[in-house]
Biopython code that builds the backbone (N, CA, C, O; Angstrom):
import numpy as np
from Bio.PDB.StructureBuilder import StructureBuilder

atoms = [
    (1, "MET", "N", (0.858, -1.183, 0.000)),
    (1, "MET", "CA", (0.000, 0.000, 0.000)),
    (1, "MET", "C", (0.899, 1.239, 0.000)),
    (1, "MET", "O", (1.917, 1.257, 0.692)),
    (2, "PRO", "N", (0.540, 2.274, -0.764)),
    (2, "PRO", "CA", (1.357, 3.490, -0.811)),
    (2, "PRO", "C", (1.431, 4.193, 0.550)),
    (2, "PRO", "O", (0.512, 4.117, 1.366)),
    (3, "LYS", "N", (2.547, 4.871, 0.757)),
    (3, "LYS", "CA", (2.729, 5.676, 1.966)),
    (3, "LYS", "C", (2.650, 7.152, 1.595)),
    (3, "LYS", "O", (3.019, 7.564, 0.495)),
    (4, "PHE", "N", (2.154, 7.932, 2.554)),
    (4, "PHE", "CA", (1.991, 9.363, 2.352)),
    (4, "PHE", "C", (2.553, 10.120, 3.550)),
    (4, "PHE", "O", (2.444, 9.677, 4.694)),
    (5, "ALA", "N", (3.152, 11.259, 3.264)),
    (5, "ALA", "CA", (3.611, 12.151, 4.326)),
    (5, "ALA", "C", (2.524, 13.187, 4.572)),
    (5, "ALA", "O", (2.053, 13.847, 3.646)),
    (6, "PHE", "N", (2.138, 13.316, 5.828)),
    (6, "PHE", "CA", (1.288, 14.423, 6.246)),
    (6, "PHE", "C", (2.243, 15.467, 6.811)),
    (6, "PHE", "O", (2.868, 15.242, 7.848)),
    (7, "VAL", "N", (2.357, 16.589, 6.146)),
    (7, "VAL", "CA", (3.246, 17.657, 6.586)),
    (7, "VAL", "C", (2.360, 18.784, 7.109)),
    (7, "VAL", "O", (1.564, 19.366, 6.372)),
    (8, "TYR", "N", (2.517, 19.074, 8.388)),
    (8, "TYR", "CA", (1.645, 20.040, 9.053)),
    (8, "TYR", "C", (2.227, 21.443, 8.983)),
    (8, "TYR", "O", (3.432, 21.651, 9.129)),
    (9, "HIS", "N", (1.327, 22.403, 8.754)),
    (9, "HIS", "CA", (1.689, 23.817, 8.755)),
    (9, "HIS", "C", (0.719, 24.532, 9.690)),
    (9, "HIS", "O", (-0.493, 24.327, 9.618)),
    (10, "GLY", "N", (1.258, 25.368, 10.562)),
    (10, "GLY", "CA", (0.396, 26.127, 11.460)),
    (10, "GLY", "C", (0.187, 25.422, 12.780)),
    (10, "GLY", "O", (1.062, 24.715, 13.280)),
    (11, "GLY", "N", (-0.988, 25.631, 13.327)),
    (11, "GLY", "CA", (-1.276, 25.139, 14.669)),
    (11, "GLY", "C", (-0.878, 26.187, 15.686)),
    (11, "GLY", "O", (-0.383, 27.259, 15.339)),
    (12, "LYS", "N", (-1.099, 25.863, 16.929)),
    (12, "LYS", "CA", (-0.743, 26.810, 17.991)),
    (12, "LYS", "C", (-0.389, 26.044, 19.245)),
    (12, "LYS", "O", (-0.850, 24.921, 19.453)),
    (13, "LYS", "N", (0.426, 26.653, 20.073)),
    (13, "LYS", "CA", (0.800, 26.040, 21.347)),
    (13, "LYS", "C", (-0.350, 26.186, 22.331)),
    (13, "LYS", "O", (-0.977, 27.243, 22.403)),
    (14, "PRO", "N", (-0.629, 25.138, 23.081)),
    (14, "PRO", "CA", (-1.674, 25.253, 24.107)),
    (14, "PRO", "C", (-1.299, 26.326, 25.126)),
    (14, "PRO", "O", (-0.130, 26.492, 25.472)),
    (15, "GLU", "N", (-2.307, 27.046, 25.594)),
    (15, "GLU", "CA", (-2.060, 28.149, 26.527)),
    (15, "GLU", "C", (-2.056, 27.719, 27.985)),
    (15, "GLU", "O", (-1.688, 28.500, 28.862)),
    (16, "SER", "N", (-2.466, 26.476, 28.250)),
    (16, "SER", "CA", (-2.480, 25.992, 29.629)),
    (16, "SER", "C", (-2.265, 24.480, 29.606)),
    (16, "SER", "O", (-2.444, 23.844, 28.568)),
    (17, "PRO", "N", (-1.884, 23.904, 30.745)),
    (17, "PRO", "CA", (-1.763, 22.445, 30.802)),
    (17, "PRO", "C", (-3.080, 21.733, 30.475)),
    (17, "PRO", "O", (-3.078, 20.674, 29.848)),
    (18, "GLU", "N", (-4.192, 22.314, 30.898)),
    (18, "GLU", "CA", (-5.499, 21.714, 30.623)),
    (18, "GLU", "C", (-5.791, 21.709, 29.128)),
    (18, "GLU", "O", (-6.279, 20.718, 28.585)),
    (19, "GLU", "N", (-5.489, 22.829, 28.464)),
    (19, "GLU", "CA", (-5.688, 22.901, 27.021)),
    (19, "GLU", "C", (-4.751, 21.910, 26.320)),
    (19, "GLU", "O", (-5.137, 21.284, 25.333)),
    (20, "GLY", "N", (-3.523, 21.769, 26.828)),
    (20, "GLY", "CA", (-2.573, 20.811, 26.279)),
    (20, "GLY", "C", (-3.104, 19.390, 26.353)),
    (20, "GLY", "O", (-2.966, 18.623, 25.400)),
    (21, "GLU", "N", (-3.707, 19.038, 27.470)),
    (21, "GLU", "CA", (-4.291, 17.703, 27.626)),
    (21, "GLU", "C", (-5.439, 17.488, 26.646)),
    (21, "GLU", "O", (-5.581, 16.407, 26.074)),
    (22, "LYS", "N", (-6.257, 18.519, 26.454)),
    (22, "LYS", "CA", (-7.383, 18.433, 25.515)),
    (22, "LYS", "C", (-6.864, 18.233, 24.093)),
    (22, "LYS", "O", (-7.370, 17.383, 23.361)),
    (23, "VAL", "N", (-5.867, 19.006, 23.704)),
    (23, "VAL", "CA", (-5.296, 18.909, 22.354)),
    (23, "VAL", "C", (-4.687, 17.528, 22.134)),
    (23, "VAL", "O", (-4.894, 16.915, 21.087)),
    (24, "MET", "N", (-3.941, 17.039, 23.116)),
    (24, "MET", "CA", (-3.323, 15.711, 22.983)),
    (24, "MET", "C", (-4.388, 14.622, 22.868)),
    (24, "MET", "O", (-4.206, 13.655, 22.128)),
    (25, "ALA", "N", (-5.495, 14.772, 23.591)),
    (25, "ALA", "CA", (-6.586, 13.801, 23.496)),
    (25, "ALA", "C", (-7.202, 13.825, 22.097)),
    (25, "ALA", "O", (-7.547, 12.776, 21.554)),
    (26, "GLU", "N", (-7.342, 15.025, 21.508)),
    (26, "GLU", "CA", (-7.882, 15.139, 20.152)),
    (26, "GLU", "C", (-6.960, 14.456, 19.137)),
    (26, "GLU", "O", (-7.427, 13.730, 18.260)),
    (27, "TRP", "N", (-5.645, 14.693, 19.261)),
    (27, "TRP", "CA", (-4.688, 14.052, 18.359)),
    (27, "TRP", "C", (-4.698, 12.542, 18.568)),
    (27, "TRP", "O", (-4.648, 11.787, 17.598)),
    (28, "GLY", "N", (-4.762, 12.096, 19.807)),
    (28, "GLY", "CA", (-4.806, 10.662, 20.098)),
    (28, "GLY", "C", (-6.043, 10.009, 19.500)),
    (28, "GLY", "O", (-5.968, 8.902, 18.967)),
    (29, "ALA", "N", (-7.178, 10.690, 19.586)),
    (29, "ALA", "CA", (-8.418, 10.151, 19.013)),
    (29, "ALA", "C", (-8.319, 10.078, 17.497)),
    (29, "ALA", "O", (-8.771, 9.107, 16.891)),
    (30, "TRP", "N", (-7.728, 11.101, 16.879)),
    (30, "TRP", "CA", (-7.573, 11.100, 15.420)),
    (30, "TRP", "C", (-6.643, 9.961, 14.991)),
    (30, "TRP", "O", (-6.965, 9.205, 14.074)),
    (31, "TYR", "N", (-5.500, 9.844, 15.651)),
    (31, "TYR", "CA", (-4.578, 8.745, 15.335)),
    (31, "TYR", "C", (-5.275, 7.403, 15.546)),
    (31, "TYR", "O", (-5.119, 6.490, 14.735)),
    (32, "GLY", "N", (-6.039, 7.280, 16.625)),
    (32, "GLY", "CA", (-6.764, 6.044, 16.891)),
    (32, "GLY", "C", (-7.765, 5.716, 15.797)),
    (32, "GLY", "O", (-7.964, 4.549, 15.461)),
    (33, "SER", "N", (-8.394, 6.743, 15.241)),
    (33, "SER", "CA", (-9.370, 6.520, 14.174)),
    (33, "SER", "C", (-8.711, 6.010, 12.895)),
    (33, "SER", "O", (-9.362, 5.363, 12.075)),
    (34, "MET", "N", (-7.430, 6.300, 12.725)),
    (34, "MET", "CA", (-6.707, 5.833, 11.532)),
    (34, "MET", "C", (-6.094, 4.454, 11.754)),
    (34, "MET", "O", (-5.726, 3.779, 10.793)),
    (35, "GLY", "N", (-5.984, 4.035, 12.998)),
    (35, "GLY", "CA", (-5.499, 2.695, 13.322)),
    (35, "GLY", "C", (-4.140, 2.374, 12.730)),
    (35, "GLY", "O", (-3.201, 3.164, 12.825)),
    (36, "ALA", "N", (-4.047, 1.180, 12.107)),
    (36, "ALA", "CA", (-2.781, 0.678, 11.564)),
    (36, "ALA", "C", (-2.285, 1.474, 10.361)),
    (36, "ALA", "O", (-1.161, 1.262, 9.907)),
    (37, "ALA", "N", (-3.104, 2.387, 9.838)),
    (37, "ALA", "CA", (-2.657, 3.219, 8.719)),
    (37, "ALA", "C", (-1.524, 4.157, 9.141)),
    (37, "ALA", "O", (-0.747, 4.609, 8.300)),
    (38, "VAL", "N", (-1.429, 4.447, 10.437)),
    (38, "VAL", "CA", (-0.351, 5.315, 10.927)),
    (38, "VAL", "C", (0.926, 4.480, 11.000)),
    (38, "VAL", "O", (1.078, 3.631, 11.878)),
    (39, "VAL", "N", (1.839, 4.738, 10.063)),
    (39, "VAL", "CA", (3.101, 4.012, 9.981)),
    (39, "VAL", "C", (4.105, 4.599, 10.965)),
    (39, "VAL", "O", (4.809, 3.864, 11.659)),
    (40, "ASP", "N", (4.166, 5.928, 11.021)),
    (40, "ASP", "CA", (5.076, 6.642, 11.925)),
    (40, "ASP", "C", (4.342, 7.890, 12.382)),
    (40, "ASP", "O", (4.080, 8.790, 11.584)),
    (41, "GLY", "N", (4.011, 7.945, 13.667)),
    (41, "GLY", "CA", (3.279, 9.083, 14.211)),
    (41, "GLY", "C", (4.029, 10.395, 14.131)),
    (41, "GLY", "O", (3.433, 11.463, 14.271)),
    (42, "GLY", "N", (5.340, 10.326, 13.905)),
    (42, "GLY", "CA", (6.117, 11.565, 13.783)),
    (42, "GLY", "C", (5.953, 12.426, 15.015)),
    (42, "GLY", "O", (6.021, 11.937, 16.142)),
    (43, "GLY", "N", (5.738, 13.700, 14.797)),
    (43, "GLY", "CA", (5.543, 14.618, 15.906)),
    (43, "GLY", "C", (5.744, 16.047, 15.487)),
    (43, "GLY", "O", (5.925, 16.337, 14.304)),
    (44, "PRO", "N", (5.712, 16.953, 16.459)),
    (44, "PRO", "CA", (5.915, 18.365, 16.162)),
    (44, "PRO", "C", (7.346, 18.622, 15.702)),
    (44, "PRO", "O", (8.261, 17.854, 15.999)),
    (45, "ALA", "N", (7.514, 19.707, 14.980)),
    (45, "ALA", "CA", (8.844, 20.098, 14.496)),
    (45, "ALA", "C", (9.203, 21.471, 15.043)),
    (45, "ALA", "O", (8.344, 22.333, 15.226)),
    (46, "GLY", "N", (10.494, 21.651, 15.300)),
    (46, "GLY", "CA", (10.994, 22.958, 15.700)),
    (46, "GLY", "C", (11.167, 23.851, 14.486)),
    (46, "GLY", "O", (10.843, 23.457, 13.365)),
    (47, "MET", "N", (11.674, 25.042, 14.706)),
    (47, "MET", "CA", (11.883, 25.993, 13.614)),
    (47, "MET", "C", (12.845, 25.407, 12.595)),
    (47, "MET", "O", (13.928, 24.940, 12.950)),
    (48, "SER", "N", (12.451, 25.431, 11.334)),
    (48, "SER", "CA", (13.291, 24.873, 10.275)),
    (48, "SER", "C", (14.246, 25.927, 9.716)),
    (48, "SER", "O", (14.060, 27.131, 9.890)),
    (49, "GLN", "N", (15.256, 25.430, 9.052)),
    (49, "GLN", "CA", (16.190, 26.266, 8.311)),
    (49, "GLN", "C", (16.197, 25.757, 6.880)),
    (49, "GLN", "O", (16.103, 24.550, 6.652)),
    (50, "THR", "N", (16.305, 26.645, 5.928)),
    (50, "THR", "CA", (16.276, 26.279, 4.520)),
    (50, "THR", "C", (17.677, 26.361, 3.949)),
    (50, "THR", "O", (18.312, 27.414, 3.991)),
    (51, "VAL", "N", (18.161, 25.242, 3.413)),
    (51, "VAL", "CA", (19.497, 25.170, 2.844)),
    (51, "VAL", "C", (19.381, 25.217, 1.323)),
    (51, "VAL", "O", (18.666, 24.412, 0.726)),
    (52, "SER", "N", (20.081, 26.155, 0.702)),
    (52, "SER", "CA", (20.112, 26.257, -0.755)),
    (52, "SER", "C", (21.539, 26.568, -1.188)),
    (52, "SER", "O", (22.430, 26.717, -0.351)),
    (53, "ASN", "N", (21.750, 26.664, -2.494)),
    (53, "ASN", "CA", (23.116, 26.949, -2.956)),
    (53, "ASN", "C", (23.568, 28.364, -2.600)),
    (53, "ASN", "O", (24.743, 28.693, -2.757)),
    (54, "SER", "N", (22.654, 29.197, -2.128)),
    (54, "SER", "CA", (23.056, 30.543, -1.715)),
    (54, "SER", "C", (23.256, 30.658, -0.206)),
    (54, "SER", "O", (23.534, 31.747, 0.296)),
    (55, "GLY", "N", (23.120, 29.556, 0.519)),
    (55, "GLY", "CA", (23.373, 29.580, 1.957)),
    (55, "GLY", "C", (22.246, 28.964, 2.761)),
    (55, "GLY", "O", (21.457, 28.163, 2.259)),
    (56, "VAL", "N", (22.191, 29.364, 4.033)),
    (56, "VAL", "CA", (21.192, 28.835, 4.962)),
    (56, "VAL", "C", (20.328, 29.983, 5.467)),
    (56, "VAL", "O", (20.832, 30.955, 6.029)),
    (57, "ALA", "N", (19.018, 29.856, 5.257)),
    (57, "ALA", "CA", (18.070, 30.839, 5.777)),
    (57, "ALA", "C", (17.490, 30.260, 7.066)),
    (57, "ALA", "O", (17.014, 29.125, 7.081)),
    (58, "GLU", "N", (17.530, 31.029, 8.132)),
    (58, "GLU", "CA", (17.118, 30.540, 9.447)),
    (58, "GLU", "C", (15.732, 30.999, 9.856)),
    (58, "GLU", "O", (15.400, 30.975, 11.041)),
    (59, "ASP", "N", (14.912, 31.418, 8.895)),
    (59, "ASP", "CA", (13.615, 32.004, 9.226)),
    (59, "ASP", "C", (12.427, 31.051, 9.126)),
    (59, "ASP", "O", (11.282, 31.478, 9.280)),
    (60, "GLY", "N", (12.680, 29.776, 8.873)),
    (60, "GLY", "CA", (11.586, 28.811, 8.773)),
    (60, "GLY", "C", (10.963, 28.718, 7.398)),
    (60, "GLY", "O", (10.118, 27.853, 7.170)),
    (61, "GLY", "N", (11.349, 29.575, 6.479)),
    (61, "GLY", "CA", (10.802, 29.516, 5.120)),
    (61, "GLY", "C", (9.448, 30.182, 5.003)),
    (61, "GLY", "O", (8.926, 30.739, 5.968)),
    (62, "ALA", "N", (8.886, 30.115, 3.803)),
    (62, "ALA", "CA", (7.622, 30.790, 3.501)),
    (62, "ALA", "C", (6.439, 30.177, 4.236)),
    (62, "ALA", "O", (5.500, 30.889, 4.591)),
    (63, "ASN", "N", (6.468, 28.871, 4.471)),
    (63, "ASN", "CA", (5.362, 28.183, 5.131)),
    (63, "ASN", "C", (5.955, 27.138, 6.063)),
    (63, "ASN", "O", (5.976, 25.953, 5.730)),
    (64, "PRO", "N", (6.439, 27.564, 7.228)),
    (64, "PRO", "CA", (7.175, 26.651, 8.115)),
    (64, "PRO", "C", (6.421, 25.368, 8.458)),
    (64, "PRO", "O", (5.212, 25.377, 8.688)),
    (65, "VAL", "N", (7.159, 24.284, 8.487)),
    (65, "VAL", "CA", (6.621, 22.983, 8.869)),
    (65, "VAL", "C", (6.475, 22.958, 10.383)),
    (65, "VAL", "O", (7.380, 23.374, 11.107)),
    (66, "SER", "N", (5.328, 22.468, 10.863)),
    (66, "SER", "CA", (5.139, 22.372, 12.309)),
    (66, "SER", "C", (5.113, 20.921, 12.794)),
    (66, "SER", "O", (5.036, 20.671, 13.997)),
    (67, "GLY", "N", (5.177, 19.956, 11.858)),
    (67, "GLY", "CA", (5.230, 18.553, 12.242)),
    (67, "GLY", "C", (4.979, 17.655, 11.049)),
    (67, "GLY", "O", (4.735, 18.126, 9.938)),
    (68, "LEU", "N", (5.043, 16.339, 11.295)),
    (68, "LEU", "CA", (4.781, 15.392, 10.220)),
    (68, "LEU", "C", (4.350, 14.048, 10.760)),
    (68, "LEU", "O", (4.595, 13.716, 11.919)),
    (69, "THR", "N", (3.698, 13.273, 9.893)),
    (69, "THR", "CA", (3.241, 11.919, 10.174)),
    (69, "THR", "C", (3.331, 11.147, 8.870)),
    (69, "THR", "O", (3.133, 11.717, 7.797)),
    (70, "ILE", "N", (3.627, 9.852, 8.949)),
    (70, "ILE", "CA", (3.622, 8.980, 7.772)),
    (70, "ILE", "C", (2.459, 8.000, 7.918)),
    (70, "ILE", "O", (2.315, 7.344, 8.950)),
    (71, "VAL", "N", (1.628, 7.907, 6.871)),
    (71, "VAL", "CA", (0.489, 6.993, 6.879)),
    (71, "VAL", "C", (0.493, 6.133, 5.619)),
    (71, "VAL", "O", (1.174, 6.443, 4.641)),
    (72, "GLU", "N", (-0.272, 5.060, 5.660)),
    (72, "GLU", "CA", (-0.537, 4.250, 4.473)),
    (72, "GLU", "C", (-1.988, 4.474, 4.081)),
    (72, "GLU", "O", (-2.869, 4.554, 4.937)),
    (73, "ALA", "N", (-2.228, 4.573, 2.778)),
    (73, "ALA", "CA", (-3.596, 4.732, 2.277)),
    (73, "ALA", "C", (-3.662, 4.142, 0.876)),
    (73, "ALA", "O", (-2.639, 3.995, 0.207)),
    (74, "ALA", "N", (-4.860, 3.806, 0.439)),
    (74, "ALA", "CA", (-5.046, 3.204, -0.876)),
    (74, "ALA", "C", (-4.586, 4.128, -1.997)),
    (74, "ALA", "O", (-4.030, 3.676, -2.998)),
    (75, "ASP", "N", (-4.823, 5.436, -1.821)),
    (75, "ASP", "CA", (-4.440, 6.407, -2.851)),
    (75, "ASP", "C", (-4.447, 7.811, -2.244)),
    (75, "ASP", "O", (-4.761, 7.990, -1.067)),
    (76, "GLN", "N", (-4.097, 8.795, -3.062)),
    (76, "GLN", "CA", (-4.016, 10.190, -2.604)),
    (76, "GLN", "C", (-5.357, 10.666, -2.043)),
    (76, "GLN", "O", (-5.397, 11.340, -1.014)),
    (77, "GLY", "N", (-6.440, 10.320, -2.710)),
    (77, "GLY", "CA", (-7.761, 10.731, -2.240)),
    (77, "GLY", "C", (-8.076, 10.191, -0.859)),
    (77, "GLY", "O", (-8.603, 10.907, -0.007)),
    (78, "ALA", "N", (-7.754, 8.929, -0.642)),
    (78, "ALA", "CA", (-8.000, 8.317, 0.672)),
    (78, "ALA", "C", (-7.133, 8.981, 1.740)),
    (78, "ALA", "O", (-7.587, 9.207, 2.862)),
    (79, "ALA", "N", (-5.890, 9.292, 1.388)),
    (79, "ALA", "CA", (-5.000, 9.967, 2.345)),
    (79, "ALA", "C", (-5.535, 11.361, 2.681)),
    (79, "ALA", "O", (-5.492, 11.779, 3.839)),
    (80, "CYS", "N", (-6.036, 12.076, 1.679)),
    (80, "CYS", "CA", (-6.600, 13.411, 1.930)),
    (80, "CYS", "C", (-7.835, 13.327, 2.824)),
    (80, "CYS", "O", (-8.040, 14.187, 3.681)),
    (81, "GLU", "N", (-8.651, 12.304, 2.631)),
    (81, "GLU", "CA", (-9.817, 12.122, 3.497)),
    (81, "GLU", "C", (-9.377, 11.914, 4.943)),
    (81, "GLU", "O", (-9.989, 12.449, 5.866)),
    (82, "MET", "N", (-8.304, 11.128, 5.137)),
    (82, "MET", "CA", (-7.781, 10.910, 6.487)),
    (82, "MET", "C", (-7.299, 12.229, 7.085)),
    (82, "MET", "O", (-7.543, 12.511, 8.258)),
    (83, "ALA", "N", (-6.609, 13.037, 6.271)),
    (83, "ALA", "CA", (-6.047, 14.304, 6.754)),
    (83, "ALA", "C", (-7.127, 15.287, 7.185)),
    (83, "ALA", "O", (-6.875, 16.142, 8.035)),
    (84, "LYS", "N", (-8.312, 15.183, 6.619)),
    (84, "LYS", "CA", (-9.409, 16.085, 6.993)),
    (84, "LYS", "C", (-9.778, 15.963, 8.468)),
    (84, "LYS", "O", (-10.369, 16.882, 9.036)),
    (85, "GLY", "N", (-9.434, 14.830, 9.098)),
    (85, "GLY", "CA", (-9.737, 14.640, 10.516)),
    (85, "GLY", "C", (-8.706, 15.247, 11.450)),
    (85, "GLY", "O", (-8.882, 15.201, 12.667)),
    (86, "CYS", "N", (-7.631, 15.815, 10.909)),
    (86, "CYS", "CA", (-6.581, 16.407, 11.737)),
    (86, "CYS", "C", (-7.152, 17.513, 12.622)),
    (86, "CYS", "O", (-7.885, 18.372, 12.133)),
    (87, "PRO", "N", (-6.831, 17.507, 13.914)),
    (87, "PRO", "CA", (-7.344, 18.551, 14.804)),
    (87, "PRO", "C", (-7.044, 19.981, 14.337)),
    (87, "PRO", "O", (-7.869, 20.875, 14.529)),
    (88, "MET", "N", (-5.869, 20.209, 13.723)),
    (88, "MET", "CA", (-5.546, 21.561, 13.241)),
    (88, "MET", "C", (-6.449, 21.961, 12.075)),
    (88, "MET", "O", (-6.808, 23.131, 11.940)),
    (89, "VAL", "N", (-6.811, 21.004, 11.245)),
    (89, "VAL", "CA", (-7.718, 21.289, 10.130)),
    (89, "VAL", "C", (-9.108, 21.576, 10.669)),
    (89, "VAL", "O", (-9.767, 22.526, 10.247)),
    (90, "LYS", "N", (-9.545, 20.747, 11.603)),
    (90, "LYS", "CA", (-10.896, 20.892, 12.144)),
    (90, "LYS", "C", (-11.090, 22.212, 12.891)),
    (90, "LYS", "O", (-12.161, 22.814, 12.817)),
    (91, "ASP", "N", (-10.045, 22.668, 13.620)),
    (91, "ASP", "CA", (-10.224, 23.926, 14.366)),
    (91, "ASP", "C", (-9.783, 25.160, 13.570)),
    (91, "ASP", "O", (-9.900, 26.287, 14.051)),
    (92, "GLY", "N", (-9.271, 24.938, 12.337)),
    (92, "GLY", "CA", (-8.898, 26.060, 11.474)),
    (92, "GLY", "C", (-7.555, 26.698, 11.783)),
    (92, "GLY", "O", (-7.229, 27.740, 11.214)),
    (93, "SER", "N", (-6.757, 26.093, 12.682)),
    (93, "SER", "CA", (-5.483, 26.718, 13.058)),
    (93, "SER", "C", (-4.319, 26.309, 12.163)),
    (93, "SER", "O", (-3.223, 26.854, 12.292)),
    (94, "GLY", "N", (-4.542, 25.352, 11.251)),
    (94, "GLY", "CA", (-3.444, 24.914, 10.402)),
    (94, "GLY", "C", (-3.940, 24.109, 9.221)),
    (94, "GLY", "O", (-5.141, 23.986, 8.980)),
    (95, "SER", "N", (-2.971, 23.560, 8.483)),
    (95, "SER", "CA", (-3.291, 22.766, 7.297)),
    (95, "SER", "C", (-2.375, 21.551, 7.238)),
    (95, "SER", "O", (-1.368, 21.476, 7.942)),
    (96, "VAL", "N", (-2.747, 20.600, 6.383)),
    (96, "VAL", "CA", (-1.958, 19.391, 6.190)),
    (96, "VAL", "C", (-1.663, 19.254, 4.703)),
    (96, "VAL", "O", (-2.573, 19.197, 3.875)),
    (97, "GLU", "N", (-0.387, 19.201, 4.384)),
    (97, "GLU", "CA", (0.030, 18.905, 3.021)),
    (97, "GLU", "C", (0.127, 17.387, 2.926)),
    (97, "GLU", "O", (0.723, 16.762, 3.804)),
    (98, "VAL", "N", (-0.436, 16.779, 1.895)),
    (98, "VAL", "CA", (-0.439, 15.335, 1.736)),
    (98, "VAL", "C", (0.379, 15.014, 0.481)),
    (98, "VAL", "O", (0.015, 15.405, -0.628)),
    (99, "ALA", "N", (1.485, 14.297, 0.675)),
    (99, "ALA", "CA", (2.358, 13.951, -0.452)),
    (99, "ALA", "C", (2.676, 12.470, -0.432)),
    (99, "ALA", "O", (3.052, 11.923, 0.604)),
    (100, "GLU", "N", (2.524, 11.813, -1.589)),
    (100, "GLU", "CA", (2.885, 10.404, -1.669)),
    (100, "GLU", "C", (4.394, 10.264, -1.577)),
    (100, "GLU", "O", (5.139, 11.044, -2.170)),
    (101, "ILE", "N", (4.833, 9.270, -0.836)),
    (101, "ILE", "CA", (6.264, 8.947, -0.737)),
    (101, "ILE", "C", (6.525, 7.937, -1.839)),
    (101, "ILE", "O", (6.126, 6.778, -1.734)),
    (102, "LEU", "N", (7.185, 8.369, -2.881)),
    (102, "LEU", "CA", (7.401, 7.523, -4.044)),
    (102, "LEU", "C", (8.518, 6.529, -3.793)),
    (102, "LEU", "O", (9.549, 6.875, -3.218)),
    (103, "GLN", "N", (8.310, 5.294, -4.227)),
    (103, "GLN", "CA", (9.321, 4.250, -4.087)),
    (103, "GLN", "C", (10.258, 4.335, -5.293)),
    (103, "GLN", "O", (9.805, 4.340, -6.438)),
    (104, "MET", "N", (11.525, 4.401, -5.039)),
    (104, "MET", "CA", (12.510, 4.532, -6.120)),
    (104, "MET", "C", (13.253, 3.224, -6.296)),
    (104, "MET", "O", (14.127, 3.121, -7.156)),
]
sb = StructureBuilder()
sb.init_structure("model")
sb.init_model(0)
sb.init_chain("A")
sb.init_seg("    ")
for serial, (resi, resn, name, xyz) in enumerate(atoms, 1):
    if name == "N":
        sb.init_residue(resn, " ", resi, " ")
    sb.init_atom(name, np.array(xyz, "f"), 0.0, 1.0, " ", f" {name:<3s}", serial, name[0])
structure = sb.get_structure()
């Protein structure tokens, strides 16, 4: 079955421990709903740096990555349907880029 990278953009840090627990429960429920399709739960990402032939930019880029997950799905459409359940998508605080991991 094909694998897909869910690359997260946006989101927000919880403002309290209670909010943090609520957010983690939402992510846990979403991951649970996907079951064995979650190949690697990944996690949040720190500030990225962009490396190019002109040097290293330390500003996180135009659309900084906030985390990633690897899943298996029948096809791109099925993976996108799974991504719609992401807590950041549901609350409007972020987005999920869905890209197939091509086998070379």
